[in-house]
C-alpha positions in Angstrom: 0.0 0.0 0.0 1.3 3.4 -0.9 2.2 5.7 2.0 -0.4 8.3 1.4 -3.2 5.7 1.0 -1.9 3.8 4.1 -2.0 6.9 6.3 -5.5 7.8 5.1 -6.7 4.3 5.8 -5.3 4.5 9.4 -6.8 7.9 10.0 -10.2 6.5 8.8 -9.9 3.6 11.2 -9.1 5.8 14.2 -11.2 8.9 13.6 -11.6 9.6 17.3 -7.9 9.1 18.2 -5.0 11.2 17.1 -2.0 9.3 15.7 1.4 10.7 16.2 3.8 11.2 13.4 6.2 8.8 15.1 3.6 6.1 15.4 2.8 6.4 11.7 6.4 6.5 10.7 7.1 3.3 12.7 4.1 1.5 11.2 5.0 2.3 7.6 8.8 2.1 8.0 9.4 5.7 6.9 10.7 9.0 8.4 8.5 11.4 10.2 9.3 13.9 7.5 7.8 11.4 4.9 4.7 11.2 7.1 4.4 15.0 7.2 4.7 15.2 3.4 2.1 12.6 2.9 -0.3 14.3 5.3 0.2 17.6 3.5 -0.4 15.9 0.1 -3.7 14.6 1.5 -4.7 18.0 2.6 -4.0 19.4 -0.9 -6.4 16.8 -2.2 -9.1 18.2 0.1 -8.9 15.9 3.1 -9.4 17.8 6.4 -6.7 16.6 8.7 -6.1 18.2 12.1 -2.7 18.2 13.7 -2.2 18.8 17.5 1.2 19.3 19.1 2.2 16.3 21.2 -0.8 14.3 20.0 -0.6 13.9 16.3 -3.0 13.7 13.3 -6.6 12.9 12.9 -9.3 13.4 10.3 -11.6 16.3 11.1 -14.9 15.1 12.6 -16.7 16.9 9.7 -14.5 15.5 6.9 -16.8 13.5 4.7 -14.7 13.0 1.6 -14.7 9.7 -0.3 -11.5 7.7 -0.4 -10.5 4.4 -1.8 -8.3 3.7 1.3 -11.1 4.7 3.6 -13.6 2.4 2.0 -11.2 -0.5 1.7 -10.4 -0.1 5.4 -14.1 -0.5 6.3 -14.9 -3.3 3.8 -13.3 -6.0 6.0 -12.0 -9.2 4.6 -13.8 -9.0 1.2 -11.8 -6.5 -0.8 -13.0 -5.2 -4.2 -11.4 -2.7 -6.6 -12.6 0.8 -5.7 -12.6 3.5 -8.3 -13.0 6.9 -6.8 -13.7 10.1 -8.7 -14.2 13.8 -7.9 -16.7 14.1 -10.8 -18.2 11.7 -13.3 -21.1 11.9 -15.7 -22.7 8.9 -14.0 -21.3 6.2 -11.8 -23.3 3.6 -13.7 -21.9 4.9 -17.0 -18.4 4.8 -15.6 -18.8 1.3 -14.2 -20.1 0.2 -17.6 -16.9 1.6 -19.2 -14.7 -0.1 -16.8 -16.5 -3.5 -17.2 -16.4 -3.3 -21.0 -12.7 -2.4 -20.9 -12.1 -5.6 -18.9 -11.8 -4.4 -15.3 -12.1 -7.3 -12.9 -15.4 -7.6 -11.1 -16.9 -7.1 -8.6 -15.9 -3.5 -8.4 -17.2 -0.3 -6.9 -17.4 3.2 -8.4 -17.9 6.2 -6.2 -18.0 9.9 -6.9 -18.3 13.2 -5.1 -20.5 14.5 -7.9 -22.4 13.4 -11.0 -23.0 15.7 -13.9 -25.4 13.4 -15.7 -26.8 11.2 -12.9 -29.7 9.1 -14.2 -32.8 7.5 -12.7 -35.3 5.1 -14.3 -36.5 5.8 -17.8 -33.6 8.2 -18.4 -34.8 10.8 -15.9 -32.1 13.0 -14.5 -31.0 12.5 -10.9 -29.7 15.6 -9.2 -26.3 14.8 -7.7 -24.6 17.9 -6.3 -21.2 17.8 -4.7 -21.2 17.4 -0.9 -24.9 16.5 -0.7 -25.0 12.8 -1.3 -23.4 9.4 -1.8 -23.2 8.4 -5.5 -22.0 4.8 -6.1 -22.3 1.8 -8.4 -21.5 -1.8 -7.6 -20.8 -4.0 -10.6 -21.5 -7.7 -10.0 -21.0 -10.8 -12.2 -24.0 -12.9 -11.1 -24.0 -15.4 -14.1 -27.8 -15.7 -14.1 -30.5 -15.5 -16.8 -31.8 -12.0 -17.6 -35.3 -12.8 -16.4 -33.9 -13.9 -13.0 -32.2 -10.6 -12.3 -35.4 -8.7 -11.3 -34.8 -9.2 -7.6 -31.5 -7.4 -7.4 -33.0 -3.9 -7.2 -35.3 -5.0 -4.3 -32.3 -6.6 -2.6 -30.2 -3.4 -3.0 -33.0 -1.4 -1.4 -32.8 -3.6 1.7 -29.0 -3.2 1.7 -29.3 0.6 1.6 -32.0 0.7 4.3 -30.1 -1.5 6.7 -26.8 0.4 6.1 -28.6 3.7 6.9 -30.2 2.3 10.0 -27.0 0.9 11.3 -25.0 4.1 10.9 -27.7 6.7 11.6 -30.6 5.0 13.4 -33.0 6.3 10.7 -35.6 3.9 9.4 -36.3 4.2 5.7 -39.3 2.9 3.9 -39.2 1.3 0.4 -41.6 2.3 -2.4 -41.6 -0.5 -5.0 -39.3 -1.1 -6.5 -36.4 1.3 -6.4 -37.1 4.3 -4.2 -36.5 4.8 -0.4 -38.3 7.4 1.7 -37.9 9.2 5.0 -40.8 11.0 6.5 -42.7 11.0 3.2 -39.9 12.3 1.1 -37.7 10.5 -1.3 -34.1 10.3 -0.1 -32.6 7.5 -2.3 -33.0 6.1 -5.8 -31.6 2.8 -7.2 -30.9 2.2 -10.9 -30.0 -1.3 -12.0 -28.7 -1.9 -15.4 -27.5 -5.1 -17.1 -24.6 -5.8 -19.5 -26.1 -8.9 -21.2 -25.0 -11.5 -23.7 -28.1 -11.9 -25.8 -26.9 -15.0 -27.6 -26.7 -16.9 -24.3 -29.4 -15.0 -22.5 -27.3 -14.4 -19.5 -26.3 -11.3 -17.6 -22.6 -10.7 -17.8 -22.6 -7.8 -15.4 -25.2 -6.1 -13.2 -24.6 -2.4 -12.5 -26.4 -1.4 -9.3 -26.4 2.4 -8.9 -27.3 4.1 -5.7 -28.0 7.8 -5.2 -28.5 8.7 -1.5 -29.2 12.2 -0.3 -27.2 12.8 2.8 -27.7 16.5 3.3 -30.1 19.2 2.1 -29.4 20.8 -1.3 -31.1 23.3 -3.4 -33.7 21.5 -5.5 -35.7 22.6 -8.6 -39.2 23.8 -7.6 -40.8 20.8 -9.3 -39.4 18.4 -6.8 -38.7 20.6 -3.8 -41.7 19.3 -1.8 -41.1 15.6 -2.6 -37.3 15.1 -2.2 -35.6 15.0 1.2 -32.3 13.9 2.8 -31.0 12.1 5.8 -30.0 15.5 7.2 -26.9 14.0 8.8 -23.8 16.1 9.5 -21.7 13.2 10.6 -19.1 11.8 8.0 -21.0 8.9 6.5 -19.9 8.4 2.9 -17.1 5.9 3.3 -18.9 3.9 5.9 -22.2 3.7 3.9 -20.4 2.9 0.7 -18.5 0.0 2.4 -21.6 -1.2 4.2 -23.8 -1.2 1.1 -21.1 -2.8 -1.0 -20.5 -5.6 1.5 -24.2 -6.3 1.5 -24.4 -6.4 -2.3 -21.5 -8.9 -2.4 -23.6 -11.3 -0.3 -26.3 -11.4 -3.1 -27.2 -15.0 -4.0 -29.3 -15.4 -7.1 -32.6 -17.1 -6.3 -32.3 -16.6 -2.5 -35.3 -14.7 -1.3 -34.3 -14.5 2.3 -34.1 -10.7 2.0 -37.9 -10.4 1.1 -39.0 -10.5 4.7 -37.0 -7.3 5.4 -38.2 -5.8 2.1 -41.9 -6.4 2.9 -41.4 -5.1 6.5 -40.1 -1.8 5.1 -42.6 -1.5 2.2 -44.7 1.6 2.0 -46.5 0.1 -1.0 -48.1 -3.1 0.3 -51.8 -2.7 1.1 -52.0 0.7 -0.7 -54.2 1.7 -3.6 -51.9 2.5 -6.5 -52.0 3.9 -10.0 -49.5 2.3 -12.4 -48.5 2.3 -16.0 -47.9 -0.5 -18.4 -46.8 0.7 -21.7 -49.2 3.5 -22.7 -51.9 2.4 -20.3 -52.7 3.8 -16.9 -54.3 1.3 -14.6 -55.5 1.2 -11.0 -55.4 -1.5 -8.3 -54.1 -2.5 -4.8 -50.6 -3.7 -4.0 -51.1 -7.0 -2.1 -47.8 -8.9 -2.2 -44.1 -8.9 -3.2 -43.4 -12.1 -5.2 -40.3 -14.2 -4.7 -38.6 -12.6 -7.7 -39.3 -9.1 -6.5 -42.4 -8.5 -8.7 -45.3 -6.6 -7.2 -48.6 -8.5 -7.1 -51.5 -6.1 -7.9 -55.2 -6.8 -7.5 -57.4 -5.0 -10.0 -60.8 -3.6 -9.0 -62.4 -6.8 -10.5 -60.4 -9.0 -8.1 -58.0 -10.3 -10.7 -54.3 -10.5 -9.6 -51.3 -10.2 -11.8 -47.6 -9.5 -11.3 -46.1 -6.1 -12.1 -42.4 -6.4 -13.1 -41.9 -3.0 -14.7 -43.6 0.3 -15.0 -44.2 3.2 -12.7 -46.5 3.3 -9.7 -48.0 6.1 -7.6 -49.5 5.7 -4.2 -53.1 6.9 -3.9 -54.9 8.1 -0.8 -57.0 5.4 0.8 
């Protein structure tokens, strides 16, 4: 591990405790001057590192900057390549580039800002610097295209559990890819596939997460419906690692996560409006199927599975 990355990883691991220059020098087998230069280089990159005489260095309690070293330090035993960017057009788009260029999977792409963040159906996803966590996990599941539907629901559970673990906040899930807090959307998930149409298998699954951590200026059209976790604590690296670790545990065909998904659902039991192609239909959401599909009961009592399309929750 390079010195700068190693020091950053140690500072991430010991945020509440200052590490002396001598301690770091001994750990990495370098001089204290080399440690000082590495710390200053990290500061030049935007990391807020405090230094106190006779105590040493520590990351500022308000420093919430993504780092490969910080995420790797929190991932535990299962390491994956982490590609960290200040700015990208879209983490999903960048992950697709890496995968098609032969980068080993699984992998993680994270960015401080997206200039062309995307949601479902090509909608834009506002992704300002400092306001959110923008990430994509690329997986190689080796499963048939039609069997990949459950990955988005699984990802929603991973995000909700990571947020609850690190903030205590309980998010609700609106089928299939949105997470809400106090009635406002705080997270969207976009799952895309890199497929081999000849074999009918998914070569790579790109699971993108956009999570609003802090308030940001929003367009008037969505100002009343979009929210954030409103957390000042540094969360990006911890949440990125926690969500990634959860995604790496995905087992195709294993529906064990569905109990947690149903428990957090804000859709089940609700009257909904939904679209299928050009048609707008009405019904009641009654179940989440084993593959993640939404079972809808129409006004005439007929039930069918909704695997795509948009839904809106209606007043009861």
